[in-house]
C-alpha positions as CSV (number, residue, x, y, z in Angstrom):
1,M,147.4,20.7,87.2
2,V,146.3,18.1,89.7
3,G,143.1,16.3,88.8
4,R,143.0,17.2,85.1
5,R,145.1,17.2,82.0
6,I,147.2,20.1,80.8
7,R,145.3,21.9,78.1
8,V,147.4,23.0,75.2
9,L,146.6,25.2,72.2
10,I,149.0,24.9,69.2
11,V,149.4,28.1,67.1
12,D,151.4,27.5,63.8
13,D,150.7,28.4,60.2
14,S,152.1,25.0,59.1
15,A,149.4,22.2,59.1
16,V,152.2,19.6,59.2
17,I,153.8,21.1,62.3
18,R,150.4,21.4,64.0
19,Q,149.9,17.7,63.3
20,V,153.4,16.6,64.4
21,L,153.1,18.6,67.7
22,T,149.6,17.2,68.3
23,E,150.9,13.6,67.8
24,I,153.9,14.2,70.1
25,L,151.8,15.7,72.9
26,G,149.2,13.0,72.5
27,Q,151.7,10.5,73.7
28,A,151.4,12.0,77.3
29,D,148.5,10.9,79.4
30,D,148.5,14.2,81.4
31,I,148.4,16.5,78.3
32,E,145.5,17.3,76.0
33,V,145.7,19.3,72.8
34,V,142.4,21.2,73.0
35,G,142.8,23.0,69.7
36,T,145.0,24.4,67.0
37,A,145.1,27.7,65.1
38,Q,146.9,28.7,61.9
39,D,147.4,32.3,62.9
40,P,147.1,34.6,65.9
41,I,143.8,36.0,64.9
42,F,142.2,32.6,65.0
43,A,144.2,31.9,68.2
44,M,142.6,34.8,70.1
45,N,139.1,33.5,69.6
46,K,140.2,29.9,70.6
47,I,142.0,31.2,73.7
48,R,138.7,32.8,74.9
49,A,136.7,29.7,74.1
50,L,139.1,26.9,75.2
51,R,141.0,28.5,78.1
52,P,144.3,26.6,77.5
53,D,146.9,26.2,80.2
54,V,149.8,26.4,77.7
55,I,150.2,27.8,74.2
56,T,152.9,26.7,71.7
57,L,153.6,29.6,69.4
58,D,155.4,29.9,66.1
59,V,157.1,33.2,65.4
60,E,156.5,33.8,61.7
61,M,152.9,33.6,60.8
62,P,150.4,35.4,58.4
63,R,148.3,38.4,59.5
64,M,150.2,39.0,62.8
65,D,153.7,37.9,63.7
66,G,154.3,35.8,66.8
67,L,156.1,38.6,68.7
68,T,153.3,41.1,68.2
69,F,150.8,38.5,69.3
70,L,152.8,37.5,72.3
71,E,153.1,41.1,73.5
72,E,149.4,41.7,73.2
73,L,148.7,38.4,74.9
74,M,150.9,39.3,77.9
75,K,149.0,42.5,78.3
76,T,145.5,41.1,78.1
77,S,145.5,37.4,78.9
78,P,148.9,36.2,80.4
79,I,149.2,32.5,79.7
80,P,152.4,30.4,79.7
81,V,153.8,30.4,76.1
82,L,156.4,28.1,74.6
83,M,158.0,29.5,71.5
84,V,158.5,27.0,68.6
85,S,161.9,28.0,67.2
86,A,163.9,27.1,64.1
87,L,167.6,26.7,65.2
88,T,168.9,29.5,63.0
89,Q,170.6,32.8,63.8
90,R,167.4,34.8,63.0
91,G,165.3,32.3,64.9
92,N,167.5,32.6,68.0
93,E,167.4,36.3,68.1
94,T,163.6,36.4,67.7
95,T,163.2,33.7,70.4
96,L,165.3,35.6,72.8
97,R,163.1,38.7,72.2
98,A,160.1,36.5,72.9
99,L,161.6,35.3,76.2
100,E,162.1,39.0,77.2
101,L,158.4,39.6,76.4
102,G,157.3,36.9,78.8
103,A,157.5,33.6,77.0
104,I,158.4,30.8,79.4
105,D,160.7,28.8,77.2
106,Y,161.3,27.5,73.7
107,I,161.1,24.2,71.9
108,P,162.9,23.3,68.6
109,K,160.6,23.2,65.5
110,P,160.2,19.5,64.6
111,R,162.0,18.6,61.4
112,I,159.7,16.6,59.2
113,D,162.3,15.4,56.8
114,I,164.1,13.1,59.3
115,S,163.0,10.5,61.8
116,E,166.2,10.3,63.8
117,G,165.9,11.9,67.2
118,V,162.1,12.3,67.1
119,I,161.6,10.3,70.3
120,K,164.2,12.4,72.2
121,L,162.7,15.6,70.8
122,G,159.2,14.5,71.8
123,E,160.4,13.9,75.3
124,E,161.9,17.4,75.5
125,I,158.7,19.0,74.2
126,I,156.5,17.1,76.7
127,R,158.8,18.0,79.6
128,K,158.8,21.7,78.7
129,V,155.0,21.7,78.4
130,R,154.7,20.2,81.9
131,I,157.1,22.8,83.3
132,A,155.3,25.7,81.5
133,A,152.0,24.5,83.0
134,K,153.3,25.1,86.5
135,A,155.3,28.2,85.7
136,K,154.4,31.8,86.6
137,V,154.0,34.3,83.8
138,R,156.3,37.2,84.6
139,M,155.5,40.5,82.9
140,P,158.6,42.0,81.3
141,A,160.2,45.0,83.2
142,Q,160.3,48.4,81.5
143,K,163.8,48.6,80.3
144,K,165.8,51.8,80.2
145,T,168.0,52.4,77.2
146,S,171.6,52.6,78.1
147,S,174.3,54.4,76.1
148,R,177.4,52.3,75.4
149,P,180.3,53.8,77.3
150,L,183.7,54.5,75.7
151,Q,186.5,52.0,76.6
152,S,188.8,53.3,79.3
153,S,192.0,52.0,80.9
154,F,190.4,50.9,84.1
155,R,188.5,48.2,82.2
156,L,191.8,46.2,82.0
157,E,192.5,46.3,85.7
158,T,192.5,43.1,87.6
159,T,189.4,42.2,89.5
160,D,189.7,40.6,92.9
161,R,185.9,40.2,93.2
162,I,183.7,38.0,91.0
163,I,180.0,37.7,90.6
164,A,178.7,34.2,89.6
165,I,175.1,33.8,88.3
166,G,173.2,30.6,87.5
167,A,169.8,30.3,85.8
168,S,167.5,28.1,83.8
169,T,163.8,28.3,82.8
170,G,162.8,32.0,83.0
171,G,166.4,33.0,83.4
172,T,167.0,35.0,80.2
173,Q,164.5,37.6,81.4
174,A,165.9,37.5,85.0
175,V,169.5,37.7,83.9
176,T,168.7,40.6,81.5
177,E,167.0,42.6,84.3
178,I,170.0,42.2,86.5
179,I,172.8,42.9,84.0
180,T,171.1,45.9,82.5
181,A,170.7,47.4,86.1
182,L,174.4,47.2,86.9
183,P,177.0,50.0,86.3
184,E,180.0,49.7,84.1
185,S,182.3,49.6,87.2
186,T,180.8,46.3,88.4
187,P,183.4,43.6,89.0
188,G,183.7,40.7,86.5
189,I,180.6,38.5,86.1
190,V,180.4,34.9,85.0
191,I,177.1,33.3,84.0
192,V,175.7,29.9,83.3
193,Q,172.3,30.0,81.6
194,H,170.9,26.7,80.4
195,M,170.7,27.1,76.6
196,P,171.7,25.3,73.4
197,P,175.0,26.3,71.7
198,M,173.5,28.7,69.1
199,F,171.4,30.5,71.6
200,T,174.1,31.5,74.1
201,R,176.0,33.6,71.5
202,S,172.8,35.4,70.4
203,F,171.9,35.9,74.1
204,A,175.4,37.4,74.8
205,E,175.1,39.7,71.8
206,R,171.7,40.9,72.8
207,L,172.7,41.5,76.4
208,N,175.7,43.4,75.1
209,S,173.5,45.8,73.1
210,L,171.2,46.4,76.1
211,S,173.8,46.8,78.9
212,R,176.5,49.2,80.1
213,L,178.7,46.2,80.6
214,D,180.7,44.3,77.9
215,V,179.0,41.0,77.4
216,K,180.3,38.1,75.3
217,E,180.1,34.3,75.0
218,A,183.1,32.9,76.9
219,S,186.1,31.2,75.5
220,T,189.0,29.5,77.2
221,G,191.5,32.1,78.4
222,D,189.1,35.1,78.6
223,R,190.2,37.4,81.4
224,I,187.5,38.2,84.0
225,I,187.8,41.9,84.4
226,R,185.8,44.8,85.8
227,G,182.9,45.7,83.6
228,S,182.8,42.4,81.8
229,V,180.2,39.6,81.6
230,L,181.1,36.2,80.3
231,I,178.4,33.7,79.4
232,A,179.1,29.9,79.2
233,P,178.6,28.6,75.7
234,G,175.9,26.0,75.2
235,N,176.9,22.3,75.6
236,K,180.2,23.2,77.3
237,H,181.0,23.5,81.0
238,M,182.7,26.7,82.2
239,T,185.0,27.0,85.2
240,I,187.4,29.7,86.3
241,R,191.1,29.5,87.2
242,R,193.6,31.9,88.7
243,K,197.0,32.8,87.3
244,G,198.9,35.3,89.4
245,A,196.5,38.2,90.1
246,M,194.2,37.4,87.2
247,Y,191.2,35.2,86.9
248,Y,190.5,33.4,83.6
249,T,187.6,31.3,82.2
250,E,188.1,27.7,81.0
251,I,185.7,26.1,78.7
252,K,185.6,22.3,78.5
253,D,183.7,19.2,77.6
254,G,182.7,16.6,80.1
255,P,179.8,14.6,81.2
256,M,176.5,16.3,82.0
257,V,176.1,17.4,85.6
258,N,172.5,17.4,87.0
259,F,171.5,16.3,83.4
260,V,172.7,19.6,81.9
261,R,175.8,21.1,80.3
262,P,176.8,23.8,81.0
263,S,176.2,23.2,84.7
264,V,175.8,25.9,87.3
265,D,177.3,23.6,89.9
266,V,180.5,23.2,87.9
267,L,180.9,27.0,87.7
268,F,180.0,27.7,91.3
269,S,182.4,24.9,92.6
270,S,185.3,26.5,90.8
271,V,184.4,30.0,92.0
272,A,184.3,28.6,95.6
273,K,187.7,27.0,95.1
274,Y,189.6,30.0,93.5
275,V,187.7,33.1,94.7
276,G,186.3,32.1,98.1
277,G,185.0,35.0,100.2
278,N,185.7,37.5,97.4
279,A,182.7,36.2,95.4
280,V,178.9,36.8,95.3
281,G,176.8,33.8,94.1
282,V,173.3,34.3,92.6
283,I,170.9,31.5,91.8
284,L,167.9,32.4,89.8
285,T,164.7,30.9,88.5
286,G,164.9,27.4,87.0
287,M,163.7,23.8,87.1
288,G,165.6,21.2,89.1
289,E,168.5,21.6,91.5
290,D,171.5,22.6,89.4
291,G,173.6,25.1,91.3
292,A,172.4,24.4,94.8
293,K,175.4,22.2,95.8
294,G,177.8,24.6,94.2
295,L,176.2,27.6,95.9
296,L,176.6,25.8,99.2
297,E,180.3,25.4,98.5
298,M,180.5,29.1,97.7
299,K,178.8,29.9,101.0
300,G,181.2,27.6,102.9
301,A,184.1,29.3,101.3
302,G,182.9,32.7,102.6
303,A,181.0,34.0,99.6
304,F,177.8,36.0,99.9
305,T,175.0,34.0,98.3
306,I,171.6,35.2,97.0
307,A,168.5,33.3,95.8
308,Q,165.6,34.7,93.8
309,D,162.4,34.5,95.7
310,E,159.4,32.4,94.8
311,A,157.1,35.3,94.0
312,T,159.3,36.5,91.1
313,S,160.6,33.2,89.9
314,V,159.1,31.7,86.8
315,V,160.0,28.3,88.1
316,F,161.0,28.1,91.8
317,G,163.1,24.9,91.5
318,M,166.8,25.8,91.7
319,P,166.4,28.6,94.3
320,R,164.1,26.4,96.4
321,R,166.6,23.6,96.5
322,A,169.5,26.0,97.4
323,I,167.4,27.4,100.2
324,E,166.5,24.0,101.5
325,M,170.2,23.0,101.6
326,G,171.1,26.1,103.6
327,A,173.2,27.5,100.8
328,V,171.6,31.0,100.7
329,K,172.3,34.0,102.9
330,R,169.7,36.3,101.3
331,V,166.4,35.6,99.5
332,A,165.1,38.5,97.5
333,P,162.7,39.5,94.7
334,L,164.4,39.9,91.3
335,E,164.2,43.7,91.2
336,E,166.2,44.0,94.5
337,I,169.1,41.6,93.5
338,P,171.2,44.1,91.6
339,E,171.4,46.5,94.6
340,I,172.1,43.5,96.9
341,I,175.0,42.4,94.7
342,L,176.5,45.9,94.7
343,E,176.2,46.2,98.5
344,N,178.1,43.0,99.0
345,I,180.7,43.2,96.2
346,A,182.1,46.7,97.0
């Protein structure tokens, strides 16, 4: 967006929310709200006329719901979209579906009954609009339905190999593509995806419904076993520890690392310490540099390390920094990463 301001179209059926978002974005010199629309039908006409760089989109609107509109938009005029989400269970599930359909990220719906935290919220919205303006819109992959396997005794076997994955902006779609491509015999997987607390549980539940693996939000003391995926809860760091032949997760508070919690660096550092060369580390799309230092530690401990390439990353920040630091043994497009993981974890 060099040389001109980021052009934003706000799509929301609430006149109050449209006004609040307009005022928040108006505080940034490099952002211009070029228009608003109360429903997707009006929005389609304004997209053609105004050619926005970023769209903020509410989910529940008259005449056409936000998900249907988003799906059509991704097919006809792919534009970076930020979902405006209410922090509710239903809102979380719908937002996760929107991310799978190609939305870049989400922002919390501004609460008009309170003034506390408005400045912080405004800063987050402005930051995410700037990221979205630079992001690549990635079309969702065609997903194959998978039947849930019956539990069998091998699922309780110890795993001496661990796969550690870190992701941020654009990561829900990338993580979903990887996890749904892996067989039920895959060694234990631990994941940090930058998300608020309520979203990580919904994300784990949705992945569990799509995958052949057993996926859950991690708790302290969860065993990392073959065929399982454990996702760090929002606003908590996740590490692993070893007791005898078993690996366990540990969930804890602590200061933010790289301005985030959970931090990919925190997870990767613990995997380097306790798993060493028996691990595979994967760093995916995301803004910033969280995970690069930890991936370097994993590589130094003998792990095989992978970074998503620029062409398939929504935001090539975290992978780029890891590559620059020399932390990566293999750079690959997203669709090749599951096969590379399996080749190096057997």
